[in-house]
Rosetta silent file (secondary structure, phi, psi, omega in degrees, C-alpha in Angstrom):
SEQUENCE: XXXXXXXXXXXXXXXXXXXXXXXXXXXXXXXXXXXXXXXXXXXXXXXXXXXXXXXXXXXXXXXXXXXXXXXXXXXXXXXXXXXXXXXXXXXX
SCORE:     score description
SCORE:     0.000 S_00000001
   1 L     0.000  -29.459  176.755   -9.789  -24.143  -18.301 S_00000001
   2 H   -70.195  -37.529 -172.090   -7.166  -26.893  -18.690 S_00000001
   3 H   -69.850  -28.482  170.579   -4.569  -24.314  -19.259 S_00000001
   4 H   -66.358  -36.188  177.883   -5.426  -22.699  -15.888 S_00000001
   5 H   -63.635  -43.444 -174.976   -5.173  -25.924  -14.131 S_00000001
   6 H   -63.543  -39.472  170.753   -1.857  -26.529  -15.814 S_00000001
   7 H   -58.063  -39.333 -177.323   -0.643  -23.142  -14.579 S_00000001
   8 H   -71.181  -42.270 -176.925   -1.786  -23.837  -11.132 S_00000001
   9 H   -63.260  -43.439  173.022    0.057  -27.286  -11.109 S_00000001
  10 H   -58.507  -40.717  178.563    3.253  -25.622  -12.356 S_00000001
  11 H   -63.231  -44.049  178.146    3.029  -22.896   -9.641 S_00000001
  12 H   -59.696  -37.681 -179.423    2.561  -25.398   -6.927 S_00000001
  13 H   -67.925  -41.530 -175.902    5.497  -27.376   -8.099 S_00000001
  14 H   -72.024  -35.729  171.262    7.753  -24.214   -8.096 S_00000001
  15 H   -60.545  -51.699 -176.941    6.509  -23.415   -4.566 S_00000001
  16 H   -58.378  -45.862  179.197    7.085  -26.797   -3.215 S_00000001
  17 H   -61.581  -42.276 -175.229   10.654  -26.816   -4.802 S_00000001
  18 H   -66.209  -35.938  175.730   11.256  -23.305   -3.444 S_00000001
  19 H   -77.882  -38.792 -175.653   10.317  -24.398    0.051 S_00000001
  20 H   -91.614  -25.862 -177.826   11.950  -27.690    0.212 S_00000001
  21 L  -110.495  -66.006 -168.115   15.200  -27.341   -1.773 S_00000001
  22 H   -61.192  -36.904 -174.281   16.012  -23.872   -2.825 S_00000001
  23 H   -72.942  -10.700  177.177   15.371  -22.011    0.346 S_00000001
  24 H  -100.596   -6.789  177.767   18.257  -23.941    2.043 S_00000001
  25 L   -86.413  110.876 -178.929   20.925  -23.316   -0.479 S_00000001
  26 L   -61.045  140.876 -176.563   22.912  -20.244    0.531 S_00000001
  27 L    65.600   -8.189  175.467   22.974  -17.540   -2.112 S_00000001
  28 L   -83.641  -14.975 -178.002   20.708  -19.177   -4.554 S_00000001
  29 H   -50.389  -57.897 -167.884   17.562  -17.500   -3.201 S_00000001
  30 H   -64.867  -40.969 -175.620   17.822  -14.173   -5.005 S_00000001
  31 H   -68.365  -40.302 -172.315   18.623  -15.788   -8.443 S_00000001
  32 H   -74.678  -35.940  172.258   15.748  -18.305   -8.036 S_00000001
  33 H   -59.880  -38.870  178.082   13.308  -15.566   -6.962 S_00000001
  34 H   -59.264  -48.022  177.060   14.281  -13.635  -10.067 S_00000001
  35 H   -56.782  -51.232 -176.723   13.699  -16.698  -12.152 S_00000001
  36 H   -55.430  -41.775 -179.353   10.331  -17.272  -10.446 S_00000001
  37 H   -64.169  -40.598  177.187    9.240  -13.679  -11.291 S_00000001
  38 H   -60.463  -43.879 -178.183   10.145  -14.244  -14.935 S_00000001
  39 H   -70.053  -29.935  177.837    8.006  -17.447  -14.963 S_00000001
  40 H   -68.200  -41.543 -173.552    5.155  -15.647  -13.198 S_00000001
  41 H   -66.121  -33.464 -179.555    5.306  -12.782  -15.806 S_00000001
  42 H   -78.931  -25.463  176.428    5.281  -15.321  -18.620 S_00000001
  43 H   -80.765  -37.741 -175.625    2.413  -17.134  -17.202 S_00000001
  44 H  -122.608    4.903  178.999    0.111  -14.310  -15.981 S_00000001
  45 H    79.225 -155.386 -161.710    1.496  -11.150  -17.560 S_00000001
  46 H   -70.610  -17.615  174.394    2.394   -7.998  -15.664 S_00000001
  47 H   -60.605  -25.724 -177.595    0.534   -9.268  -12.573 S_00000001
  48 H   -68.452   -7.228  178.278    3.252  -11.766  -12.174 S_00000001
  49 H   -70.597  -17.756  174.917    5.557   -8.901  -11.174 S_00000001
  50 H   -52.274  -32.195 -179.333    4.010   -9.394   -7.733 S_00000001
  51 H   -66.127   -4.282 -174.375    6.388  -12.261   -7.293 S_00000001
  52 H   -70.523  -24.391 -174.909    9.294   -9.714   -7.123 S_00000001
  53 H   -59.957  -27.300  179.427    8.444   -9.198   -3.381 S_00000001
  54 H   -68.446  -27.812  175.973   10.276  -12.474   -2.549 S_00000001
  55 H   -73.584  -25.639  179.925   13.545  -10.973   -4.097 S_00000001
  56 H   -73.333  -21.720  179.609   13.313   -8.022   -1.666 S_00000001
  57 L   -88.761  111.281 -170.812   13.417  -10.396    1.343 S_00000001
  58 L   -87.144  -12.113  172.733   16.822  -11.378    1.955 S_00000001
  59 L   -89.902   91.215  175.451   15.960  -14.076    4.657 S_00000001
  60 H   -43.828  -51.255  178.784   15.186  -16.785    2.253 S_00000001
  61 H   -56.959  -35.654 -177.491   13.554  -19.348    4.454 S_00000001
  62 H   -67.430  -43.398 -179.784   10.899  -16.783    5.486 S_00000001
  63 H   -71.320  -13.184 -178.370    9.494  -15.944    1.936 S_00000001
  64 H   -77.428  -16.678  179.306    9.406  -19.672    1.102 S_00000001
  65 L   -80.792    1.688 -173.255    6.596  -20.065    3.617 S_00000001
  66 L  -115.572  107.446 -179.990    4.354  -17.721    1.557 S_00000001
  67 L   -78.952   78.761 -171.979    3.411  -19.653   -1.714 S_00000001
  68 H   -60.602  -48.767 -179.163    3.411  -16.574   -3.910 S_00000001
  69 H   -63.695  -41.092 -178.579    3.223  -18.539   -7.330 S_00000001
  70 H   -68.803  -40.191 -176.399    0.354  -20.719   -5.994 S_00000001
  71 H   -66.846  -49.947  174.052   -1.539  -17.620   -4.649 S_00000001
  72 H   -53.341  -40.512 -179.833   -1.132  -15.987   -8.130 S_00000001
  73 H   -71.414  -36.149 -176.598   -2.438  -19.021   -9.993 S_00000001
  74 H   -74.858  -34.753 -178.565   -5.510  -19.331   -7.718 S_00000001
  75 H   -71.609  -37.956  178.153   -6.363  -15.636   -8.141 S_00000001
  76 H   -76.468  -24.583  172.824   -6.127  -15.860  -11.826 S_00000001
  77 H   -64.184  -44.629  175.895   -8.079  -19.075  -11.854 S_00000001
  78 H   -56.119  -51.147 -174.261  -10.921  -17.085  -10.105 S_00000001
  79 H   -65.044  -32.373  173.895  -10.527  -14.309  -12.532 S_00000001
  80 H   -62.790  -38.115 -174.479  -10.869  -16.652  -15.558 S_00000001
  81 H   -76.962  -34.136  178.192  -14.107  -18.041  -14.089 S_00000001
  82 H   -67.457  -43.680  177.692  -15.537  -14.491  -13.644 S_00000001
  83 H   -54.888  -43.209 -171.554  -14.647  -13.596  -17.162 S_00000001
  84 H   -68.206  -31.426  179.621  -16.386  -16.760  -18.599 S_00000001
  85 L    76.056  158.993  175.032  -19.499  -15.608  -16.680 S_00000001
  86 L   -66.121  136.781  177.921  -22.312  -17.767  -15.268 S_00000001
  87 L   -69.954  141.287 -177.553  -24.002  -20.089  -17.726 S_00000001
  88 L   -64.546  141.514 -179.763  -27.429  -19.198  -18.778 S_00000001
  89 L   -94.132  139.433  175.398  -30.321  -21.313  -17.376 S_00000001
  90 L   -62.288  147.273 -178.894  -32.946  -22.399  -19.962 S_00000001
  91 L  -113.404  148.589  176.234  -36.142  -20.563  -19.544 S_00000001
  92 L   101.444    0.000    0.000  -39.557  -21.995  -19.859 S_00000001
């Protein structure tokens, strides 16, 4: 569970930096989006390729408004909880 929270913190930080700094640097958007996709794949596996949609959008400030990395982390956090299953209640 701690590793999931760490991934969430990393993803939120990446999205905040993408929105506040990177999206306003001309020409850096595509490179940063590809790096973000690499980080997403390293953190979440093949599902991280979803982050590639940001590279397809050439209007960088627009895709910065969608926190893709954070959304991926939250969906995977919920998936990990489902895998763990609900705890058994004691009977009797």
